[in-house]
DSSP file (Angstrom, degrees, kcal/mol; ACC not computed):
  #  RESIDUE AA STRUCTURE BP1 BP2  ACC     N-H-->O    O-->H-N    N-H-->O    O-->H-N    TCO  KAPPA ALPHA  PHI   PSI    X-CA   Y-CA   Z-CA
    1    1 A M    >         0   0    0      0, 0.0     3,-1.5     0, 0.0     0, 0.0   0.000 360.0 360.0 360.0 -38.8    0.0    0.0    0.0
    2    2 A A  G >   +     0   0    0      1,-0.3     3,-1.3     2,-0.2     4,-0.2   0.782 360.0  66.8 -67.2 -25.7    2.8    2.4    0.8
    3    3 A G  G 3  S+     0   0    0      1,-0.3    39,-0.6     2,-0.1    -1,-0.3   0.687 106.0  40.4 -68.1 -16.4    4.1    2.0   -2.7
    4    4 A S  G X  S+     0   0    0     -3,-1.5     3,-0.7     1,-0.1    -1,-0.3  -0.014  73.8 126.1-118.1  27.7    1.1    3.7   -4.1
    5    5 A V  T <  S+     0   0    0     -3,-1.3    -1,-0.1    34,-0.3    -2,-0.1   0.796  81.6  37.1 -64.7 -28.4    0.7    6.5   -1.5
    6    6 A L  T >  S+     0   0    0     -4,-0.2     3,-2.0    -3,-0.2    -1,-0.3   0.587  87.1 113.2 -98.3  -9.4    0.7    9.3   -4.2
    7    7 A F  T <  S+     0   0    0     -3,-0.7    -3,-0.1     1,-0.3    34,-0.0  -0.393  87.1  12.1 -68.4 135.7   -1.3    7.5   -6.9
    8    8 A G  T 3  S+     0   0    0      1,-0.3    -1,-0.3    -2,-0.1     3,-0.1   0.537  96.3 132.7  79.1   5.9   -4.7    9.1   -7.5
    9    9 A Q    <   -     0   0    0     -3,-2.0    -1,-0.3     1,-0.1     5,-0.1  -0.610  66.2 -97.1 -88.3 150.6   -3.7   12.2   -5.4
   10   10 A P    >>  -     0   0    0      0, 0.0     4,-1.6     0, 0.0     3,-0.7  -0.250  33.4-112.3 -62.0 156.3   -4.4   15.7   -6.8
   11   11 A E  H 3> S+     0   0    0      1,-0.2     4,-3.0     2,-0.2     5,-0.2   0.864 117.3  61.3 -56.5 -37.9   -1.5   17.5   -8.5
   12   12 A E  H 3> S+     0   0    0      1,-0.2     4,-2.7     2,-0.2    -1,-0.2   0.891 102.2  51.2 -61.2 -38.2   -1.4   20.0   -5.6
   13   13 A V  H <> S+     0   0    0     -3,-0.7     4,-2.1     2,-0.2    -1,-0.2   0.930 111.4  47.1 -64.6 -44.1   -0.7   17.2   -3.1
   14   14 A I  H  X S+     0   0    0     -4,-1.6     4,-2.3     2,-0.2    -2,-0.2   0.924 110.4  51.9 -60.6 -46.8    2.2   15.9   -5.2
   15   15 A A  H  X S+     0   0    0     -4,-3.0     4,-2.9     1,-0.2    -2,-0.2   0.899 108.9  51.1 -57.5 -43.3    3.6   19.4   -5.7
   16   16 A E  H  X S+     0   0    0     -4,-2.7     4,-2.8     1,-0.2    -1,-0.2   0.891 108.6  52.1 -66.1 -34.7    3.5   19.9   -1.8
   17   17 A N  H  X S+     0   0    0     -4,-2.1     4,-2.4     2,-0.2    -1,-0.2   0.902 110.3  48.1 -63.1 -40.5    5.3   16.6   -1.4
   18   18 A I  H  X S+     0   0    0     -4,-2.3     4,-2.4     2,-0.2    -2,-0.2   0.952 112.6  48.2 -63.4 -46.2    8.0   17.8   -3.8
   19   19 A E  H  X S+     0   0    0     -4,-2.9     4,-2.6     1,-0.2    -2,-0.2   0.928 112.3  49.3 -58.3 -45.9    8.3   21.1   -2.1
   20   20 A L  H  X S+     0   0    0     -4,-2.8     4,-3.1     1,-0.2    -1,-0.2   0.891 108.3  53.5 -60.8 -38.1    8.6   19.4    1.2
   21   21 A C  H  X S+     0   0    0     -4,-2.4     4,-3.0     2,-0.2    -2,-0.2   0.943 110.2  46.6 -63.1 -46.7   11.2   17.1   -0.1
   22   22 A Y  H  X S+     0   0    0     -4,-2.4     4,-2.5     1,-0.2    -1,-0.2   0.910 112.7  50.8 -60.2 -40.5   13.3   20.0   -1.3
   23   23 A A  H  X S+     0   0    0     -4,-2.6     4,-2.2     2,-0.2     5,-0.3   0.931 113.4  44.9 -67.5 -44.7   12.8   21.7    2.1
   24   24 A I  H  X S+     0   0    0     -4,-3.1     4,-3.5     1,-0.2     5,-0.5   0.942 113.1  51.5 -59.4 -45.6   13.9   18.5    3.9
   25   25 A N  H  X S+     0   0    0     -4,-3.0     4,-1.9     1,-0.2     5,-0.3   0.901 112.3  45.2 -63.3 -41.4   16.8   18.1    1.6
   26   26 A A  H  < S+     0   0    0     -4,-2.5    -1,-0.2    -5,-0.2    -2,-0.2   0.906 119.9  40.5 -65.2 -41.3   18.1   21.6    2.1
   27   27 A R  H  < S+     0   0    0     -4,-2.2    -2,-0.2    -5,-0.2    -3,-0.2   0.927 124.8  32.5 -76.7 -45.1   17.6   21.5    5.9
   28   28 A E  H  < S-     0   0    0     -4,-3.5    -3,-0.2    -5,-0.3    -2,-0.2   0.700  96.9-132.4 -91.9 -18.3   18.9   18.1    6.6
   29   29 A G     <  +     0   0    0     -4,-1.9     2,-0.3    -5,-0.5    -4,-0.1   0.787  61.8 121.0  77.2  26.4   21.5   17.8    3.9
   30   30 A F  S    S-     0   0    0     -5,-0.3    -1,-0.3    -6,-0.3     2,-0.2  -0.850  70.4 -87.4-119.3 163.0   20.6   14.4    2.5
   31   31 A L     >  -     0   0    0     -2,-0.3     4,-1.6     1,-0.1     3,-0.4  -0.440  24.3-141.5 -74.4 134.7   19.5   13.4   -0.9
   32   32 A C  H  > S+     0   0    0      1,-0.2     4,-3.0    -2,-0.2     5,-0.3   0.896  98.3  61.2 -59.0 -41.6   15.9   13.5   -1.7
   33   33 A F  H  > S+     0   0    0      1,-0.2     4,-1.7     2,-0.2    -1,-0.2   0.872 104.4  45.9 -56.2 -43.4   16.0   10.4   -3.7
   34   34 A G  H  > S+     0   0    0     -3,-0.4     4,-0.8     2,-0.2    -1,-0.2   0.848 112.8  51.3 -71.4 -32.1   17.1    8.2   -0.8
   35   35 A N  H >X S+     0   0    0     -4,-1.6     3,-0.7     1,-0.2     4,-0.5   0.937 112.1  46.3 -70.7 -45.9   14.5    9.8    1.5
   36   36 A L  H >X>S+     0   0    0     -4,-3.0     5,-1.3     1,-0.3     4,-1.2   0.817  99.6  67.8 -65.7 -31.4   11.7    9.2   -1.0
   37   37 A R  H 3<5S+     0   0    0     -4,-1.7     3,-0.4     1,-0.3    -1,-0.3   0.855  92.1  61.1 -59.1 -34.5   12.7    5.7   -1.6
   38   38 A K  H <<5S+     0   0    0     -4,-0.8    -1,-0.3    -3,-0.7    -2,-0.2   0.856 107.7  44.8 -61.8 -32.4   11.7    4.8    2.0
   39   39 A T  H <<5S-     0   0    0     -3,-1.1   -34,-0.3    -4,-0.5    -1,-0.2   0.649 105.8-128.2 -86.2 -17.5    8.1    5.8    1.2
   40   40 A G  T  <5 +     0   0    0     -4,-1.2     2,-1.8    -3,-0.4     3,-0.2   0.773  50.6 157.4  75.2  27.5    8.0    4.1   -2.1
   41   41 A S     >< +     0   0    0     -5,-1.3     4,-1.1     1,-0.2     3,-0.4  -0.588   9.2 170.8 -88.4  83.2    6.8    7.2   -3.9
   42   42 A L  H  >  +     0   0    0     -2,-1.8     4,-1.4   -39,-0.6    -1,-0.2   0.795  69.2  67.1 -65.6 -26.6    7.9    6.3   -7.4
   43   43 A I  H >> S+     0   0    0      1,-0.2     4,-2.0     2,-0.2     3,-0.6   0.937 101.8  47.8 -57.3 -46.0    6.1    9.2   -8.9
   44   44 A L  H 3> S+     0   0    0     -3,-0.4     4,-2.7     1,-0.2    -1,-0.2   0.815 101.9  64.2 -66.5 -29.9    8.4   11.7   -7.2
   45   45 A H  H 3< S+     0   0    0     -4,-1.1    -1,-0.2     1,-0.2    -2,-0.2   0.913 111.6  36.9 -60.1 -39.4   11.4    9.6   -8.4
   46   46 A F  H << S+     0   0    0     -4,-1.4     4,-0.3    -3,-0.6    -2,-0.2   0.802 120.1  46.0 -83.4 -31.9   10.5   10.5  -11.9
   47   47 A L  H >X S+     0   0    0     -4,-2.0     3,-1.8    -5,-0.2     4,-0.8   0.900  98.4  67.4 -79.0 -41.1    9.3   14.1  -11.3
   48   48 A L  G >< S+     0   0    0     -4,-2.7     3,-1.0     1,-0.3    -1,-0.2   0.869  98.0  50.5 -54.0 -40.9   12.0   15.4   -9.2
   49   49 A P  G 34 S+     0   0    0      0, 0.0    -1,-0.3     0, 0.0    -2,-0.1   0.735 108.9  55.9 -69.4 -13.9   14.8   15.3  -11.9
   50   50 A L  G <4 S+     0   0    0     -3,-1.8    -2,-0.2    -4,-0.3    -3,-0.1   0.581  89.6  88.4 -92.0 -11.2   12.4   17.2  -14.2
   51   51 A I  S << S-     0   0    0     -3,-1.0     4,-0.1    -4,-0.8    -1,-0.0  -0.786  82.4-120.9 -95.9 120.5   11.8   20.1  -11.9
   52   52 A P    >   -     0   0    0      0, 0.0     3,-0.6     0, 0.0     4,-0.3  -0.257  10.8-146.8 -57.3 137.8   14.2   23.0  -12.0
   53   53 A K  T 3  S+     0   0    0      1,-0.2    -2,-0.0     2,-0.1     0, 0.0   0.426  88.0  76.8 -86.3   3.5   16.0   23.7   -8.7
   54   54 A N  T >  S-     0   0    0      3,-0.2     3,-0.6     0, 0.0    -1,-0.2  -0.013 126.0 -82.7-104.1  31.0   16.1   27.5   -9.3
   55   55 A G  T <  S-     0   0    0     -3,-0.6    -2,-0.1     1,-0.2     3,-0.1   0.645  82.5 -61.1  84.8  15.1   12.4   28.0   -8.5
   56   56 A G  T 3  S+     0   0    0     -4,-0.3     2,-0.6     1,-0.3    -1,-0.2   0.419 100.8 127.6  93.0  -0.3   11.1   27.0  -11.9
   57   57 A R    <   -     0   0    0     -3,-0.6     2,-0.3    -5,-0.1    -1,-0.3  -0.795  54.7-136.9 -95.9 123.1   12.9   29.7  -13.9
   58   58 A Q        +     0   0    0     -2,-0.6     3,-0.1     1,-0.1     4,-0.0  -0.613  24.2 176.5 -76.4 134.7   14.9   28.3  -16.8
   59   59 A T        +     0   0    0     -2,-0.3     2,-0.3     1,-0.2    -1,-0.1   0.434  63.2  25.9-119.0  -5.1   18.2   30.0  -17.2
   60   60 A E  S    S+     0   0    0      1,-0.1    -1,-0.2     0, 0.0     3,-0.1  -0.986 104.4  34.7-153.1 161.5   19.7   28.0  -20.1
   61   61 A N  S    S+     0   0    0     -2,-0.3     2,-0.6     1,-0.2    -1,-0.1   0.775  71.1 153.8  67.1  27.4   18.6   26.0  -23.1
   62   62 A V              0   0    0      1,-0.2    -1,-0.2    -3,-0.1     0, 0.0  -0.788 360.0 360.0 -91.7 123.1   15.6   28.3  -23.7
   63   63 A K              0   0    0     -2,-0.6    -1,-0.2    -3,-0.1    -2,-0.0   0.356 360.0 360.0-126.7 360.0   14.6   28.2  -27.3
């Protein structure tokens, strides 16, 4: 059951989890990926690398 904790959740919930993950990562100094793996949230495994870490503003490769 834990492996599907985020499936079927609204996008806002997933976004909150991503923001929380970054907050935890910044404060505690450990990798998000390792922390999320404990919860089995595979969705975040795939989404996190796609989200810019500069607040969503692209600074390069903009065409």
